[in-house]
DSSP file (Angstrom, degrees, kcal/mol; ACC not computed):
  #  RESIDUE AA STRUCTURE BP1 BP2  ACC     N-H-->O    O-->H-N    N-H-->O    O-->H-N    TCO  KAPPA ALPHA  PHI   PSI    X-CA   Y-CA   Z-CA
    1    1 A M              0   0    0      0, 0.0     2,-0.5     0, 0.0    75,-0.2   0.000 360.0 360.0 360.0 122.1  -19.0   44.2   57.6
    2    2 A L  E     -a   76   0A   0     73,-1.6    75,-2.6    64,-0.1     2,-0.5  -0.737 360.0-170.7 -84.8 128.0  -21.9   44.5   55.2
    3    3 A I  E     +a   77   0A   0     -2,-0.5     2,-0.3    73,-0.2    75,-0.2  -0.985  11.8 166.0-123.8 125.9  -20.8   45.0   51.6
    4    4 A T        -     0   0    0     73,-2.5    76,-2.2    -2,-0.5    75,-0.0  -0.984  41.0-143.4-142.1 150.0  -23.3   45.8   48.9
    5    5 A T  S    S+     0   0    0     -2,-0.3    73,-0.1    74,-0.3    -1,-0.1   0.581  79.6  93.7 -84.5 -10.6  -23.4   47.1   45.3
    6    6 A T  S    S-     0   0    0      2,-0.2    73,-2.6    73,-0.1    74,-0.3  -0.419  85.6-119.8 -79.8 159.2  -26.5   49.1   46.0
    7    7 A P  S    S+     0   0    0      0, 0.0     2,-0.3     0, 0.0    71,-0.1   0.543  93.3  25.0 -78.2  -5.4  -26.3   52.8   47.1
    8    8 A Q  S    S-     0   0    0     69,-0.1     2,-0.6     5,-0.0    -2,-0.2  -0.921  82.6-107.1-145.9 171.9  -28.1   52.1   50.4
    9    9 A V    >   -     0   0    0      3,-0.4     3,-2.2    -2,-0.3    69,-0.0  -0.928  43.8-117.4-105.5 117.2  -28.7   49.2   52.9
   10   10 A E  T 3  S+     0   0    0     -2,-0.6     3,-0.1     1,-0.3    -4,-0.0  -0.269  95.2  10.2 -58.1 130.3  -32.3   48.1   52.6
   11   11 A G  T 3  S+     0   0    0      1,-0.2     2,-0.4     0, 0.0    -1,-0.3   0.421 115.4  84.5  83.9  -1.3  -34.2   48.6   55.8
   12   12 A K    <   -     0   0    0     -3,-2.2    -3,-0.4    93,-0.0     2,-0.4  -0.979  69.9-133.2-132.4 145.0  -31.5   50.7   57.5
   13   13 A S        -     0   0    0     -2,-0.4    93,-2.1    -5,-0.1     2,-0.6  -0.768  23.0-120.7 -97.1 145.9  -30.7   54.4   57.3
   14   14 A I  E     -B  105   0A   0     -2,-0.4    91,-0.3    91,-0.2     3,-0.1  -0.734  25.1-175.6 -84.9 123.2  -27.2   55.7   56.7
   15   15 A K  E     +     0   0A   0     89,-2.9     2,-0.3    -2,-0.6    90,-0.2   0.753  67.3   9.9 -90.4 -28.3  -26.1   57.9   59.5
   16   16 A A  E     -B  104   0A   0     88,-1.4    88,-2.5     0, 0.0     2,-0.6  -0.980  57.3-141.9-155.6 139.5  -22.7   59.0   58.1
   17   17 A Y  E     -B  103   0A   0     -2,-0.3    86,-0.2    86,-0.2     3,-0.1  -0.918  19.7-176.2 -99.0 122.1  -20.8   58.8   54.9
   18   18 A L  E     -     0   0A   0     84,-3.1    85,-0.2    -2,-0.6     2,-0.2   0.495  43.8 -90.4-104.4  -5.9  -17.1   58.2   55.8
   19   19 A G  E     -B  102   0A   0     83,-0.8    83,-3.2     2,-0.0    -1,-0.3  -0.497  51.4 -47.7 123.4 169.7  -15.4   58.3   52.5
   20   20 A V  E     -B  101   0A   0     81,-0.2     2,-0.3    -2,-0.2    81,-0.2  -0.580  51.0-168.8 -78.0 135.7  -14.3   56.2   49.5
   21   21 A V  E     -B  100   0A   0     79,-2.8    79,-2.0    -2,-0.3     2,-0.3  -0.940   3.3-171.9-125.4 150.2  -12.5   53.0   50.3
   22   22 A T  E     -B   99   0A   0     -2,-0.3     2,-0.3    77,-0.2    77,-0.2  -0.919  12.7-166.9-137.6 161.8  -10.6   50.7   48.0
   23   23 A G  E     -B   98   0A   0     75,-2.2    75,-3.0    -2,-0.3     2,-0.4  -0.978  10.5-167.4-146.2 143.2   -8.8   47.4   47.9
   24   24 A V  E     -B   97   0A   0     -2,-0.3     2,-0.4    73,-0.2    73,-0.2  -0.993   7.6-173.1-135.9 139.7   -6.5   46.0   45.3
   25   25 A A  E     -B   96   0A   0     71,-2.5    71,-2.8    -2,-0.4     2,-0.5  -0.997   3.3-170.3-131.2 128.9   -5.1   42.6   44.6
   26   26 A I  E     -B   95   0A   0     -2,-0.4     2,-0.4    69,-0.2    69,-0.2  -0.981  10.9-173.2-119.9 122.8   -2.5   41.9   41.9
   27   27 A M  E     -B   94   0A   0     67,-3.2    67,-3.3    -2,-0.5     2,-0.4  -0.925  20.3-130.9-119.9 139.1   -1.7   38.3   41.1
   28   28 A G  E     -B   93   0A   0     -2,-0.4     2,-0.6    65,-0.2    65,-0.2  -0.699  23.3-128.2 -84.4 137.7    0.9   36.8   38.9
   29   29 A A        -     0   0    0     63,-2.8     2,-0.1    -2,-0.4    21,-0.0  -0.787  23.4-128.1 -89.2 121.7   -0.3   34.2   36.4
   30   30 A D     >  -     0   0    0     -2,-0.6     4,-2.5     1,-0.1     5,-0.2  -0.430  11.8-129.0 -68.5 138.2    1.8   31.0   36.6
   31   31 A I  H  > S+     0   0    0      1,-0.2     4,-2.2     2,-0.2    -1,-0.1   0.845 109.1  51.0 -60.7 -34.6    3.2   29.8   33.3
   32   32 A F  H  > S+     0   0    0      2,-0.2     4,-2.8     1,-0.2     5,-0.2   0.892 108.9  50.6 -71.2 -38.3    1.8   26.3   33.9
   33   33 A K  H  > S+     0   0    0      2,-0.2     4,-2.8     1,-0.2     5,-0.2   0.915 110.3  51.2 -62.4 -41.1   -1.6   27.6   34.7
   34   34 A D  H  X S+     0   0    0     -4,-2.5     4,-2.4     2,-0.2    -2,-0.2   0.938 111.4  47.6 -59.1 -46.8   -1.4   29.7   31.4
   35   35 A L  H  X S+     0   0    0     -4,-2.2     4,-2.1     1,-0.2    -2,-0.2   0.947 115.8  42.3 -61.3 -50.7   -0.5   26.6   29.5
   36   36 A F  H  X S+     0   0    0     -4,-2.8     4,-2.6     1,-0.2    -1,-0.2   0.867 112.5  54.2 -67.7 -35.9   -3.2   24.4   30.9
   37   37 A A  H  X S+     0   0    0     -4,-2.8     4,-2.4    -5,-0.2    -1,-0.2   0.916 109.1  49.6 -62.2 -42.0   -5.8   27.2   30.6
   38   38 A G  H  X S+     0   0    0     -4,-2.4     4,-2.1    -5,-0.2    -2,-0.2   0.906 110.9  48.8 -62.9 -42.1   -4.9   27.5   27.0
   39   39 A I  H  X S+     0   0    0     -4,-2.1     4,-2.0     2,-0.2     6,-0.2   0.929 111.7  49.2 -64.2 -44.6   -5.3   23.8   26.4
   40   40 A R  H  <>S+     0   0    0     -4,-2.6     5,-2.7     1,-0.2     4,-0.4   0.904 111.1  50.1 -62.1 -40.6   -8.6   23.7   28.2
   41   41 A N  H ><5S+     0   0    0     -4,-2.4     3,-0.8     3,-0.2    -1,-0.2   0.887 108.3  53.2 -65.3 -37.3   -9.9   26.6   26.1
   42   42 A I  H 3<5S+     0   0    0     -4,-2.1    -1,-0.2     1,-0.2    -2,-0.2   0.914 112.7  42.9 -63.6 -42.6   -8.8   24.9   22.9
   43   43 A V  T 3<5S-     0   0    0     -4,-2.0    -1,-0.2    -5,-0.1    -2,-0.2   0.393 122.4-104.0 -88.4   4.8  -10.7   21.8   23.7
   44   44 A G  T < 5S+     0   0    0     -3,-0.8    -3,-0.2    -4,-0.4    -4,-0.1   0.519  77.3 128.6  92.8   4.9  -13.7   23.7   24.9
   45   45 A G      < -     0   0    0     -5,-2.7     2,-0.3    -6,-0.2    -1,-0.2  -0.244  63.3 -92.0 -85.0 178.7  -13.3   23.2   28.7
   46   46 A R        -     0   0    0     -2,-0.1     2,-1.6     1,-0.0     3,-0.2  -0.667  27.8-123.1 -91.1 148.5  -13.3   25.9   31.4
   47   47 A A     >  +     0   0    0     -2,-0.3     4,-2.1     1,-0.2     3,-0.5  -0.611  39.1 171.0 -88.4  76.4  -10.1   27.6   32.5
   48   48 A S  H  > S+     0   0    0     -2,-1.6     4,-2.5     1,-0.2    -1,-0.2   0.797  70.7  60.6 -64.4 -30.0  -10.6   26.6   36.2
   49   49 A A  H  > S+     0   0    0      2,-0.2     4,-1.9     1,-0.2    -1,-0.2   0.923 109.1  43.6 -62.3 -42.7   -7.1   27.8   37.2
   50   50 A Y  H  > S+     0   0    0     -3,-0.5     4,-2.8     2,-0.2    -2,-0.2   0.895 111.1  54.8 -68.1 -39.9   -8.0   31.3   36.1
   51   51 A E  H  X S+     0   0    0     -4,-2.1     4,-2.3     1,-0.2    -2,-0.2   0.915 109.1  47.8 -59.4 -42.6  -11.4   31.1   37.7
   52   52 A Q  H  X S+     0   0    0     -4,-2.5     4,-2.5     2,-0.2    -1,-0.2   0.909 111.9  49.4 -65.3 -42.4   -9.8   30.2   41.0
   53   53 A E  H  X S+     0   0    0     -4,-1.9     4,-2.8     2,-0.2     5,-0.2   0.896 110.3  51.3 -63.7 -40.0   -7.3   33.0   40.7
   54   54 A L  H  X S+     0   0    0     -4,-2.8     4,-2.6     2,-0.2    -2,-0.2   0.932 111.4  47.0 -62.0 -45.8  -10.1   35.5   39.9
   55   55 A R  H  X S+     0   0    0     -4,-2.3     4,-2.5     2,-0.2    -2,-0.2   0.924 113.5  48.4 -61.2 -44.6  -12.1   34.4   42.9
   56   56 A R  H  X S+     0   0    0     -4,-2.5     4,-2.2     2,-0.2    -2,-0.2   0.926 112.7  47.3 -63.3 -45.1   -9.0   34.6   45.2
   57   57 A A  H  X S+     0   0    0     -4,-2.8     4,-2.5     2,-0.2    -1,-0.2   0.901 112.0  51.1 -63.7 -41.2   -8.0   38.1   43.9
   58   58 A K  H  X S+     0   0    0     -4,-2.6     4,-2.5    -5,-0.2     5,-0.2   0.924 110.1  49.5 -61.5 -44.6  -11.7   39.3   44.3
   59   59 A D  H  X S+     0   0    0     -4,-2.5     4,-2.2     2,-0.2    -2,-0.2   0.903 111.7  48.4 -62.2 -41.8  -11.8   38.0   47.9
   60   60 A I  H  X S+     0   0    0     -4,-2.2     4,-2.6     2,-0.2     5,-0.2   0.936 112.1  48.6 -64.0 -46.5   -8.5   39.8   48.7
   61   61 A A  H  X S+     0   0    0     -4,-2.5     4,-2.2     1,-0.2    -2,-0.2   0.909 113.3  47.2 -61.5 -43.0   -9.6   43.1   47.2
   62   62 A L  H  X S+     0   0    0     -4,-2.5     4,-2.5     2,-0.2    -1,-0.2   0.888 111.5  51.0 -66.2 -38.6  -12.9   43.0   49.1
   63   63 A E  H  X S+     0   0    0     -4,-2.2     4,-2.4    -5,-0.2    -2,-0.2   0.920 110.5  48.7 -65.4 -43.4  -11.2   42.1   52.3
   64   64 A E  H  X S+     0   0    0     -4,-2.6     4,-2.1     2,-0.2    -2,-0.2   0.915 112.1  49.5 -60.0 -43.2   -8.7   45.0   51.9
   65   65 A M  H  X S+     0   0    0     -4,-2.2     4,-2.2     1,-0.2    -2,-0.2   0.921 110.8  49.5 -62.6 -44.3  -11.6   47.4   51.2
   66   66 A A  H  X S+     0   0    0     -4,-2.5     4,-2.7     1,-0.2    -1,-0.2   0.889 109.4  52.0 -63.1 -40.1  -13.5   46.2   54.2
   67   67 A Q  H  X S+     0   0    0     -4,-2.4     4,-2.0     2,-0.2    -1,-0.2   0.899 109.1  50.1 -63.7 -40.1  -10.5   46.6   56.5
   68   68 A S  H  X S+     0   0    0     -4,-2.1     4,-0.7     2,-0.2    -2,-0.2   0.911 112.1  48.0 -62.8 -41.8  -10.1   50.2   55.2
   69   69 A A  H ><>S+     0   0    0     -4,-2.2     5,-2.3     1,-0.2     3,-0.9   0.914 110.2  51.5 -65.3 -42.8  -13.8   50.9   55.9
   70   70 A Q  H ><5S+     0   0    0     -4,-2.7     3,-1.5     1,-0.3    -1,-0.2   0.874 103.3  58.2 -62.9 -36.9  -13.5   49.4   59.4
   71   71 A S  H 3<5S+     0   0    0     -4,-2.0    -1,-0.3     1,-0.3    -2,-0.2   0.739 105.0  52.2 -66.0 -20.9  -10.5   51.6   60.2
   72   72 A L  T <<5S-     0   0    0     -3,-0.9    -1,-0.3    -4,-0.7    -2,-0.2   0.495 125.0-103.9 -88.8  -5.2  -12.8   54.6   59.5
   73   73 A G  T < 5S+     0   0    0     -3,-1.5    -3,-0.2    -4,-0.4    -2,-0.1   0.604  71.2 148.8  92.4  13.7  -15.4   53.3   61.9
   74   74 A A      < -     0   0    0     -5,-2.3    -1,-0.3    -6,-0.1    30,-0.2  -0.418  37.5-167.7 -79.4 154.6  -17.8   52.0   59.2
   75   75 A N  S    S+     0   0    0     28,-2.0   -73,-1.6     1,-0.2     2,-0.3   0.279  75.4  25.8-118.9   6.1  -20.1   49.1   59.6
   76   76 A A  E     -aC   2 103A   0     27,-1.4    27,-2.7   -75,-0.2     2,-0.4  -0.985  59.9-145.1-159.0 158.7  -21.0   48.8   55.9
   77   77 A V  E     -aC   3 102A   0    -75,-2.6   -73,-2.5    -2,-0.3     3,-0.3  -0.994  24.6-170.5-128.5 124.7  -19.7   49.7   52.4
   78   78 A V  E     + C   0 101A   0     23,-2.6    23,-2.9    -2,-0.4   -73,-0.2  -0.713  60.1  30.1-112.2 162.8  -22.2   50.7   49.7
   79   79 A G  E    S-     0   0A   0    -73,-2.6   -74,-0.3    -2,-0.2    -1,-0.2   0.834  77.5-174.9  64.1  34.2  -22.0   51.2   46.0
   80   80 A V  E     -     0   0A   0    -76,-2.2     2,-0.4    -3,-0.3    20,-0.2  -0.394   7.5-171.2 -70.3 137.1  -19.2   48.6   45.6
   81   81 A D  E     - C   0  99A   0     18,-2.6    18,-2.0    -2,-0.1     2,-0.4  -0.993   8.2-155.6-128.5 134.5  -17.7   48.3   42.2
   82   82 A L  E     - C   0  98A   0     -2,-0.4     2,-0.4    16,-0.2    16,-0.2  -0.930   9.8-170.4-110.7 134.2  -15.3   45.5   41.1
   83   83 A D  E     - C   0  97A   0     14,-2.6    14,-2.4    -2,-0.4     2,-0.4  -0.975   5.5-159.7-124.7 140.2  -12.9   46.0   38.2
   84   84 A Y  E     + C   0  96A   0     -2,-0.4     2,-0.3    12,-0.2    12,-0.2  -0.970  17.7 166.8-120.0 131.9  -10.7   43.4   36.5
   85   85 A E  E     - C   0  95A   0     10,-2.7    10,-3.2    -2,-0.4     2,-0.4  -0.975  28.8-134.9-140.1 153.1   -7.6   44.2   34.5
   86   86 A T  E     - C   0  94A   0     -2,-0.3     2,-0.3     8,-0.2     8,-0.2  -0.897  27.5-171.9-105.6 144.1   -4.6   42.4   33.0
   87   87 A L  E     + C   0  93A   0      6,-2.7     6,-2.0    -2,-0.4     5,-0.2  -0.834  36.1  35.8-129.5 164.3   -1.2   44.0   33.4
   88   88 A G  S >  S-     0   0    0     -2,-0.3     3,-1.9     3,-0.2     2,-0.3   0.006  99.2 -34.4  84.1 170.9    2.3   43.3   32.2
   89   89 A Q  G >  S+     0   0    0      1,-0.3     3,-0.6     2,-0.2    -2,-0.1  -0.491 134.9   4.7 -66.5 126.1    3.6   42.1   28.9
   90   90 A G  G 3  S-     0   0    0     -2,-0.3    -1,-0.3     1,-0.2    -2,-0.1   0.622 122.0 -80.5  74.4  11.8    1.2   39.6   27.5
   91   91 A G  G <  S+     0   0    0     -3,-1.9    -3,-0.2     1,-0.1    -1,-0.2   0.891  79.7 153.5  64.5  39.9   -1.2   40.2   30.3
   92   92 A N    <   +     0   0    0     -3,-0.6   -63,-2.8    -5,-0.2     2,-0.4   0.406  54.5  63.7 -86.2   4.4    0.6   37.9   32.7
   93   93 A M  E     -BC  28  87A   0     -6,-2.0    -6,-2.7   -65,-0.2     2,-0.5  -0.969  69.3-150.7-125.8 143.9   -0.6   39.8   35.8
   94   94 A L  E     -BC  27  86A   0    -67,-3.3   -67,-3.2    -2,-0.4     2,-0.5  -0.956   9.9-168.2-115.7 129.5   -4.2   40.1   37.0
   95   95 A M  E     -BC  26  85A   0    -10,-3.2   -10,-2.7    -2,-0.5     2,-0.5  -0.970   4.4-175.8-119.0 130.6   -5.4   43.1   39.0
   96   96 A V  E     -BC  25  84A   0    -71,-2.8   -71,-2.5    -2,-0.5     2,-0.4  -0.993   7.2-172.1-121.1 127.8   -8.7   43.2   40.8
   97   97 A S  E     -BC  24  83A   0    -14,-2.4   -14,-2.6    -2,-0.5     2,-0.4  -0.961   6.0-165.8-122.3 141.7   -9.8   46.4   42.4
   98   98 A A  E     +BC  23  82A   0    -75,-3.0   -75,-2.2    -2,-0.4     2,-0.3  -0.979  12.3 173.1-122.2 135.1  -12.8   47.0   44.7
   99   99 A S  E     +BC  22  81A   0    -18,-2.0   -18,-2.6    -2,-0.4     2,-0.3  -0.989   9.6 136.9-141.4 151.9  -14.1   50.4   45.6
  100  100 A G  E     -B   21   0A   0    -79,-2.0   -79,-2.8    -2,-0.3     2,-0.5  -0.948  51.2 -78.5-170.4-175.2  -17.1   51.7   47.5
  101  101 A T  E     -BC  20  78A   0    -23,-2.9   -23,-2.6    -2,-0.3     2,-0.3  -0.919  36.0-136.7-108.9 122.3  -18.3   54.2   50.1
  102  102 A A  E     +BC  19  77A   0    -83,-3.2   -84,-3.1    -2,-0.5   -83,-0.8  -0.606  33.6 176.8 -75.1 131.3  -17.7   53.5   53.7
  103  103 A V  E     -BC  17  76A   0    -27,-2.7   -28,-2.0    -2,-0.3   -27,-1.4  -0.926  33.5-132.0-135.6 159.1  -20.8   54.3   55.8
  104  104 A K  E     -B   16   0A   0    -88,-2.5   -89,-2.9    -2,-0.3   -88,-1.4  -0.963  31.4-166.6-110.0 113.1  -22.1   54.1   59.3
  105  105 A C  E     -B   14   0A   0     -2,-0.6   -91,-0.2   -91,-0.3     2,-0.0  -0.601  31.9 -88.2 -96.3 158.8  -25.6   52.6   59.3
  106  106 A E        -     0   0    0    -93,-2.1     2,-0.3    -2,-0.2    -1,-0.1  -0.369  45.3-126.4 -61.7 144.6  -28.1   52.5   62.2
  107  107 A Q              0   0    0      1,-0.1    -1,-0.1    -3,-0.1    -3,-0.0  -0.664 360.0 360.0 -93.0 150.0  -27.6   49.6   64.5
  108  108 A E              0   0    0     -2,-0.3    -1,-0.1   -96,-0.0    -2,-0.0   0.423 360.0 360.0 -92.8 360.0  -30.5   47.2   65.4
């Protein structure tokens, strides 16, 4: 499945627009990760635990979106947008959502 943030696939024409597809991942932030991330930020380091969670949540959201597109018969998703939000009291949950347009591109 080709996934792109651009509105078209370079070098291929879009034969059909199949609809908007989305994927969402909501991850709980572990209290120990919060603690260590805070300590790293205080001393000027990177919060690698959060970075890993962000990557994992992004991958899950994109995979869900791709599966939705595939179920519609798409071979690509164009115009993809990723959004990141914190949820819950104190922002202890992380939500990543991916959305785009499922399309059927010409095959080579």
